[in-house]
Structures are given as C-alpha cells and as structure tokens.
C-alpha positions in Angstrom: 85.8 117.1 122.9 88.6 114.6 122.4 86.6 112.7 119.8 85.9 115.9 118.0 89.5 117.0 118.0 90.5 113.5 116.8 88.0 113.7 113.9 89.3 117.1 112.9 92.9 115.9 112.9 91.9 112.8 110.8 90.1 115.0 108.3 93.1 117.4 108.1 95.5 114.5 107.5 93.2 113.0 104.8 93.0 116.4 103.1 96.7 116.9 103.3 97.3 113.4 101.9 94.8 114.1 99.0 96.6 117.4 98.3 100.0 115.7 98.0 98.6 113.4 95.3 98.0 116.4 93.1 100.8 117.0 90.5 103.2 119.8 91.4 102.3 122.0 88.4 98.6 121.9 89.4 99.4 122.7 93.0 101.5 125.7 91.9 98.9 126.9 89.4 96.0 126.3 91.9 97.8 128.2 94.6 98.3 131.1 92.2 94.7 131.0 91.1 93.4 130.8 94.6 95.4 133.8 95.7 94.3 135.8 92.7 90.7 134.8 93.4 90.9 136.1 97.0 92.4 139.4 95.9 90.0 139.9 93.0 87.0 138.9 95.2 87.9 141.4 97.9 88.5 144.1 95.3 85.2 143.3 93.6 83.3 143.3 96.9 84.7 146.8 97.7 84.1 148.1 94.3 80.6 146.6 94.3 79.7 148.3 97.6 81.0 151.7 96.5 79.5 151.4 93.0 76.1 150.4 94.4 76.1 153.3 96.8 77.1 155.7 94.0 74.4 154.3 91.6 71.7 154.6 94.3 72.7 158.1 95.1 72.7 159.1 91.5 69.3 157.5 91.0 67.9 159.4 94.0 69.3 162.6 92.7 67.8 162.0 89.2 64.4 161.3 90.8 64.6 164.4 93.0 65.8 166.6 90.1 63.0 165.3 87.8 60.4 166.0 90.5 61.8 169.5 91.1 61.8 170.3 87.4 58.2 169.0 86.9 57.0 170.9 90.0 58.6 174.1 88.8 57.2 173.9 85.2 53.8 172.5 86.0 50.9 174.8 85.2 47.4 173.2 85.8 43.9 174.8 86.0 40.7 173.9 87.7 37.7 173.3 85.5 35.0 175.9 85.6 33.0 173.8 88.1 35.9 174.1 90.5 35.6 170.4 91.4 38.1 168.8 89.0 41.6 169.7 87.7 42.0 169.9 83.9 44.7 167.2 83.9 44.5 166.8 80.1 45.4 170.5 79.7 48.3 170.5 82.1 51.5 172.1 80.9 53.9 170.5 80.3 52.1 167.4 79.2 52.2 164.8 82.0 52.2 161.9 79.6 55.4 163.2 77.9 57.0 163.7 81.3 56.1 160.2 82.5 57.1 158.3 79.5 60.7 159.6 79.4 61.8 157.9 82.7 59.1 155.2 83.0 57.7 157.3 85.8 54.3 157.5 87.5 52.8 160.9 88.3 50.0 161.4 90.8 48.3 164.7 92.0 46.5 164.6 95.3 44.4 167.1 97.1 45.2 168.4 100.5 42.8 165.9 102.0 44.3 163.0 100.1 41.9 162.7 97.1 43.4 161.6 93.9 42.9 164.4 91.3 45.1 163.4 88.4 47.3 160.5 87.4 49.7 159.7 84.6 51.7 156.5 84.0 54.5 155.7 81.6 52.2 153.0 80.2 48.7 154.4 79.8 46.1 152.7 82.0 42.4 152.2 81.4 41.6 152.7 85.1 39.8 155.8 86.2 40.8 158.0 89.0 38.0 156.6 91.1 39.3 153.1 90.6 42.9 154.2 91.4 41.5 155.9 94.5 39.9 152.7 95.7 43.1 150.8 94.9 45.9 153.3 95.6 49.4 152.4 94.6 50.9 155.0 96.8 49.7 156.4 100.1 48.3 159.9 99.9 50.9 162.4 100.9 50.3 164.8 103.7 53.2 167.2 103.0 56.2 167.5 100.8 58.6 164.6 101.3 62.1 163.6 100.2 62.9 160.4 98.2 61.3 157.4 99.8 60.6 153.8 98.7 57.0 152.7 98.2 55.8 149.5 96.5 59.0 149.1 94.4 59.2 152.8 93.5 61.4 155.7 94.5 58.9 158.4 95.4 59.3 162.2 95.7 56.4 164.5 96.8 56.2 168.2 96.0 53.6 170.8 96.9 52.4 172.8 93.9 49.8 175.6 93.3 46.9 175.5 90.9 45.0 178.2 89.1 41.4 178.8 88.4 38.1 178.8 90.5 37.8 176.5 93.4 38.7 176.5 97.0 41.6 174.0 96.7 44.5 176.0 95.6 47.3 173.8 96.9 47.8 170.2 95.7 50.6 167.6 96.1 52.6 166.3 93.2 53.8 162.7 93.6 56.6 161.6 91.2 57.7 158.0 91.3 60.3 155.9 89.3 60.5 152.1 89.4 63.4 150.6 91.3 63.6 147.9 88.7 65.8 150.2 86.6 68.1 150.7 89.5 68.2 147.0 90.4 68.9 146.2 86.7 71.9 148.6 86.7 73.2 147.2 89.9 72.8 143.6 88.7 74.8 144.4 85.6 77.5 146.0 87.6 77.6 142.9 89.9 77.6 140.6 86.9 80.6 142.3 85.3 82.4 142.3 88.6 81.8 138.5 89.0 82.8 137.9 85.4 86.0 139.9 86.1 86.8 137.8 89.2 86.2 134.5 87.4 88.0 135.6 84.3 90.9 136.9 86.3 91.0 133.6 88.3 90.9 131.5 85.1 93.7 133.6 83.5 95.7 133.3 86.7 95.3 129.5 86.6 96.4 129.3 82.9 99.3 131.6 83.6 100.2 129.6 86.6 100.1 126.4 84.6 102.3 127.9 81.9 104.7 129.3 84.5 104.8 126.0 86.4 105.4 124.1 83.2 108.3 126.3 82.3 109.7 126.1 85.8 109.6 122.3 86.0 110.8 121.7 82.4 114.4 121.1 83.6 113.0 118.6 86.1 111.1 116.8 83.3 114.3 116.7 81.3 116.1 115.2 84.2 113.3 112.6 84.7 113.5 111.6 81.0 117.3 111.3 81.2 117.0 109.2 84.3 114.3 107.0 82.6 116.5 106.5 79.6 119.4 105.5 81.9 117.1 103.1 83.6 116.1 101.5 80.3 119.6 101.3 78.9 121.4 100.6 82.2 124.2 102.8 81.0 125.5 105.2 83.7 127.8 106.8 81.2 125.0 108.9 79.8 124.9 112.5 80.9 121.9 114.4 82.4 121.1 117.8 81.0 122.5 120.7 83.1 120.2 123.8 83.3 121.8 127.1 82.5 120.4 128.8 85.6 122.4 128.3 88.8 119.5 127.3 91.0 118.3 124.3 93.0 117.4 122.3 89.9 121.0 122.9 88.5 122.4 121.7 91.9 120.2 118.5 91.6 121.4 117.9 88.1 125.1 118.3 89.1 124.5 115.9 92.0 122.9 113.3 89.7 125.8 113.7 87.3 128.3 113.1 90.0 126.3 110.1 91.2 126.3 108.6 87.7 130.0 109.1 87.3 130.6 107.3 90.6 128.3 104.5 89.6 130.0 104.2 86.2 133.4 104.0 87.9 132.1 101.3 90.3 130.5 99.4 87.5 133.6 99.6 85.4 135.7 98.2 88.3 133.1 95.5 89.0 133.0 94.5 85.3 136.8 94.4 85.1 136.9 92.2 88.2 134.2 89.9 86.8 135.9 89.7 83.4 139.2 88.7 85.2 137.3 86.1 87.2 135.6 84.7 84.0 138.9 84.5 82.3 140.4 82.8 85.3 137.6 80.2 85.6 137.7 79.5 81.8 141.5 79.1 81.8 141.5 77.1 85.0 138.7 74.8 83.8 140.6 74.3 80.5 143.8 73.5 82.3 142.1 71.1 84.7 140.8 68.9 81.8 144.3 67.6 81.0 145.2 66.3 84.5 141.7 65.0 85.0 141.9 63.0 81.8 145.2 61.6 83.0 143.7 60.7 86.4 140.7 59.1 84.7 142.9 57.0 82.4 145.0 55.9 85.4 141.9 55.0 87.5 140.4 53.0 84.6 143.7 51.0 84.3 143.7 50.4 88.0 140.1 49.3 88.2 140.8 46.7 85.5 143.9 45.3 87.2 142.9 45.4 90.8 140.5 43.0 92.4 138.3 42.8 95.5 138.0 45.8 97.7 140.8 47.6 95.9 138.9 47.3 92.7 135.8 48.7 94.4 137.8 51.6 95.8 139.3 52.3 92.3 135.8 52.2 90.8 134.5 54.7 93.4 137.4 57.0 92.7 136.8 56.7 89.0 133.1 57.7 89.4 134.2 60.7 91.5 136.7 61.7 88.9 134.1 61.4 86.1 131.7 63.6 88.1 134.6 66.1 88.6 135.3 66.1 84.9 131.7 66.7 84.2 131.5 69.6 86.7 134.7 71.1 85.2 133.3 70.8 81.7 130.1 72.6 82.9 132.1 75.4 84.5 134.2 75.7 81.4 131.1 76.0 79.2 129.5 78.6 81.4 132.7 80.6 81.8 133.1 80.7 78.0 129.5 81.8 77.6 130.0 84.6 80.2 133.3 85.7 78.5 131.6 85.5 75.1 134.1 83.0 73.9 132.0 80.8 71.7 133.1 77.5 70.2 133.7 77.1 66.5 130.5 76.4 64.5 130.4 73.5 62.1 127.5 71.8 60.2 125.9 69.5 62.7 123.2 66.9 62.3 120.9 67.4 65.3 119.3 64.0 65.0 122.8 62.4 65.5 123.3 64.6 68.5 120.0 63.4 70.0 120.8 59.7 69.4 124.3 60.1 70.9 122.9 61.8 74.0 120.1 59.1 74.3 122.7 56.3 74.2 124.8 58.0 76.8 121.8 58.5 79.1 120.6 55.0 78.5 122.3 53.3 81.6 120.6 55.9 83.8 117.2 55.5 82.3 116.8 51.7 82.5 113.6 52.1 84.6 112.1 54.8 82.3 110.3 54.4 79.0 112.2 56.5 76.4 110.7 57.5 73.1 113.2 59.0 70.7 112.2 60.5 67.4 115.4 61.8 65.9 114.6 63.3 62.5 117.4 64.7 60.4 117.8 68.4 61.0 121.0 70.1 60.0 122.3 73.4 61.5 125.4 75.3 62.0 126.5 75.0 65.6 129.0 73.8 68.2 128.5 70.0 68.2 129.9 69.4 71.7 127.8 72.2 73.2 124.6 71.0 71.5 125.4 67.5 72.8 125.7 68.8 76.3 122.4 70.7 75.9 120.4 67.7 74.8 122.1 65.4 77.3 121.2 67.8 80.2 117.6 68.0 79.1 117.4 64.2 79.0 119.3 63.8 82.3 117.0 66.4 84.0 113.9 64.4 82.9 115.4 61.1 84.1 116.6 62.5 87.5 113.4 64.3 88.4 110.7 61.7 87.4 109.8 58.4 89.1 110.6 55.0 87.5 108.2 54.0 84.8 107.8 57.6 83.5 107.5 58.1 79.8 110.1 60.5 78.3 109.7 61.7 74.7 112.5 63.4 72.9 112.4 64.6 69.3 114.0 66.8 66.7 112.2 68.5 63.8 112.3 71.5 61.6 109.8 74.4 61.8 109.8 77.7 60.0 113.5 77.5 59.3 114.4 76.6 62.9 115.7 73.4 64.3 113.4 72.3 67.2 114.3 69.9 70.0 111.5 68.8 72.3 112.0 66.9 75.5 108.7 66.0 77.3 107.9 63.7 80.3 104.8 62.5 82.1 106.3 63.0 85.6 105.0 65.2 88.4 106.1 68.5 86.7 108.0 71.5 88.1 107.2 72.3 91.7 105.1 75.5 92.3 107.2 78.7 92.5 110.3 77.1 90.8 109.3 77.4 87.1 110.6 81.0 86.9 114.0 79.9 88.4 114.8 76.6 86.8 117.3 78.2 84.3 119.2 79.9 87.1 122.5 78.5 88.2 122.7 76.3 91.3 118.9 75.9 91.4 117.9 72.3 92.1 114.4 71.0 91.8 114.7 68.6 94.8 115.8 71.2 97.3 119.2 71.8 98.9 119.7 68.1 99.5 119.1 67.1 95.9 121.9 65.5 93.9 123.6 67.4 91.1 125.3 70.8 90.9 122.2 72.7 89.7 124.0 73.8 86.5 122.2 71.5 84.0 119.4 73.8 82.8 121.6 76.9 83.1 123.9 75.3 80.6 120.9 74.6 78.4 120.1 78.3 78.5 123.7 79.3 77.9 124.0 77.0 74.8 120.7 78.2 73.4 121.7 81.9 73.9 125.1 81.3 72.3 123.3 79.9 69.2 120.8 82.7 69.1 117.8 80.5 69.9 115.2 80.3 72.6 114.0 77.7 75.2 110.6 77.6 76.7 109.2 75.6 79.6 105.6 74.4 80.0 103.3 71.5 80.9 103.1 68.4 78.7 100.6 68.1 75.9 98.2 66.3 78.2 98.5 68.9 80.9 100.8 67.0 83.1 104.6 66.6 83.3 107.2 69.0 81.9 107.9 70.0 78.3 111.0 71.8 77.1 111.0 73.2 73.6 114.3 74.5 72.2 114.4 76.5 68.9 117.7 77.1 67.2 118.2 79.0 63.9 119.7 76.6 61.3 121.8 79.3 59.7 123.6 78.7 56.4 125.1 75.2 56.2 127.8 74.5 53.7 127.1 71.2 51.9 130.7 70.6 51.1 131.7 71.2 54.7 128.9 68.9 55.8 130.2 66.0 53.6 133.8 66.6 54.7 132.6 66.2 58.3 130.9 62.9 57.4 127.3 64.2 57.6 125.3 63.5 54.4 122.0 65.2 53.7 118.7 63.4 54.1 118.0 60.7 51.5 114.6 60.5 49.9 112.9 57.1 49.8 114.9 55.7 52.7 113.4 54.9 56.1 114.5 57.2 58.9 117.1 55.2 60.9 117.0 57.5 63.9 113.4 56.8 65.2 113.3 54.5 68.2 110.7 53.6 70.9 112.2 51.5 73.6 113.7 51.5 77.1 116.8 53.5 78.0 119.1 50.4 78.2 117.9 49.1 74.8 118.7 52.5 73.2 122.2 52.3 74.5 122.7 48.7 73.1 121.2 49.6 69.8 123.4 52.7 69.5 126.5 50.7 70.3 125.7 48.0 67.8 125.2 50.7 65.1 
C-alpha cells in the first residue's frame, strides 16, 4: 500500500510539473475548453437519451398506426377453391403499402401457415420457401410492437371473405430497425459534432481572451528585455489603463527602476569623482617622483660602497613607483574618457624604441624585430606603453632562450602590431581574464602589478582598435595581434614632428634579428 501511494504521489508530482511547463495562455484556454467540453458533453448525453427515446417512441407509433390503417382497409378474398387467399387481388395493393415504408407484410392462418407475403423489394421466393425459412415467427394472436430479426413487428387479426373455413387470419406488419438506427446515429453524430465544435470554439475564444489578458504582461516583458539590453534604468515601463494586478506590477517595476536609476546615478557620480581623483593624484605624483628619481640618480653616482648600493635599490624602487603611477594615470584617464592628444606617429619607431628599452630585460631571450614603417594618428606615449607592455609580458612569462617575434605592418587600412612567443602559452582558464586588471599569469605571488595587459586593452580601445589573443602560428606559445585604424595623417604635421614618409628604393632600417641586449646597443648607437 505504501509503495502504491508513493507511486501515485510521484505520478501526481510529475503531472503537475509537466502542467507548469505549459504556457499560461494555453493553460487558460485549455481550462476554458475542458470546462466547456464537460458541460456540452453532459448536455449532449442528456439530449441524446431524451431524443433517442422520443425517436423510438415515434417510430413505434408510426409502425402501429400503419399496421392499424392497413388492417382497417384490407379487403382480401379466398379463391374459389377455398384453399388459398387471392393476395394479388387484395385491396389496397399490398405492394404499394409495403414500398412506402420499406415494410414487410405477412398474412398467416390461424394455425401458423403463411398465406400471403409482400416485401418492399419484390422477392423471387415462393410462399412455400418462405414457410420453410420463416423470417418471423408465426403469430398466435394480435400483438403490440415487438422486435424480431432486426424489425419492429406489429400483428393484427383481420377477417377474410369468400368460401373456405378459415375466416380469420393474422396480418404481420414489420418495418426495419435500420431506418431507426440511422436516424439515431445522425442525431448522435450531430450532437458529437456540436460538442467538439463547441470545445474548439471555446479553445479559440480562450486563446484570444488569454492573449488579450496577458498583452500588458507581454508589453512589460518587452520593456524589461529592452532595459536589459540597453542597461538603462531610466526607461519607463508601459502602465496599463485598467487598475488591476498587472497595473500594480507595472507600478512596482517602475518604482524599482527609479530606485535603481537613482542608485546607479549615485554610484556613477562617486566613481567619476574617484577617477578624477586618481587621475589628478597620479598626475601630481609624477613631479615629486621625477625629483626623487633625479636626486637618487645623483646620490648613486656620488656615493660608494654600501651607500651606493642602498641608493641604487631606492632608485629601482622609485622607478617602479613611477611606472606604477604612470599605469594608474593612463587607466584613470581611460576610465574618465580623457584621451591624450593624437599626433602622426610612426609605429615602427615606437616598436624599435620599446624593443631597445626592453633589451636589458631580454638578454636571455632571442628577439626578432620586424619594424616596418606604418604611420597612424595616435597618442605616441600611450602606443609606446602598449608595445612595451606586450614585449615585457612576453619576456616575463617565458623561460630563457624563448624566441619572441614582434612586427608592425599594414593590412586593410589598419596598422597591425603582432607580438608572438614560443613559450608555454597562457595557463588554462586564464585566457578569458588576461586583459582584466590585477590578473597575473603566475598566480598571486607573481611579480608585477597585473596592469600590463589591461593597459594594452585601454590604449587599443582609446584608439578605436582591437586586440586578440591566440596560440602561435605553430600551435604553441602566445600570439597578440593589435589592429589600430590609421586615420587621416597630415603629411605636413608628420614632417613637422620629424617623421618622414617611407622612401622607395631604400632598405628598411628597422628590421632586426638579434638578442635583446644587442637591440639595445644598436638602438643607442643609432
């Protein structure tokens, strides 16, 4: 019993769960149609029973009336021999009477011998044959309507005329029940059609009514989806005219959006003040840091021994601090949408300068620099920081002896910077987060601030470009591809800034394949 009850409860829960997956409009329409079906089915069953009873009663009355009319009008004579009835001379004609209602007529003697017969469809059988194979039992007295062999039968006693001893015979009048069954079947068919048609109409009407009823909810859903896509809580949701539950929901959502908008405005104002503060503070820190760096450089040159080592250590810390302040200033300006002035810039020069600066760090790496002349309109210092960070990232996160390839080129009107290495590649699960701030590839204990690649993304975004990360061309290592729109470069402005255009017939002076330290020395000699 317990297992049976548990099975019933499980089935009920499964059914309820399946029911809840059906859309609301279909649940409403289905409930309306089911209720209509129950009502119409009950009404049709009642009408069917009453109609069937009425039709059967009318049919019995018709059979009885026809039998009474025939018995009252029938005039039939015995033949002169007195042994057979003159059925062919009966008045009225039995064939006419039988064909009208698809009836069968039999006349039996008092001892049950078939004397005359007439069918709606003439038969070739003789009375003797019908007597040997009777369709109806021989009546013994007058009877009311009865059912025999698929017919409704009425028996009447009639008198004959003429010679013979048999003056009383029995008239059997029968009509097929198929006519009655056909009529009842048609009634039932129309009742069933009415039930199904009414149910279908109720379903369609329920769908239309449900669609109209949930239209305000659909409008609220569309408004909420638009707010989700635009992330703008200042948009308004439509308020229904009717003062019902949906209108109350709309007013609640409108109030919630207003509260979110107020909270968002306050948060954005606070963040804007923080960005301005960081940008201003970083800018103000550059001057004292420059003074400290100059003082430490002088001290490191004048002091000797341990004091000189201490001054050098302080100088290195101050340089790292200046670098960190510069990174924060760049990010703060990017957040505050305060972009540096754009000037015509030779991207090949920027790559060579960054390579020479990174040279002392990359003495154990094999650098390949292909700095082709590519001119664009951009912030030179920011572009230098972007390329330097890409090279520094490759040097820091690859083992000694790794090959690092950096190049500049032009493709489809864009300036392209590619930095590729043959190192171990990006750790699994980190590729989607490398451009986030304070994410370090070597874990929490890794050196660096974790701002290098986030600065790359900020510079690229500020120039309207894109940066992609993927494996190297040989399937190993890491490959960064930066695409920047070149924009419209003023040639006069370029010459005034000391950047001449590419010269035809002259070997490209920016291509180098060497170690990091050699790049630095070559660049300094040039």
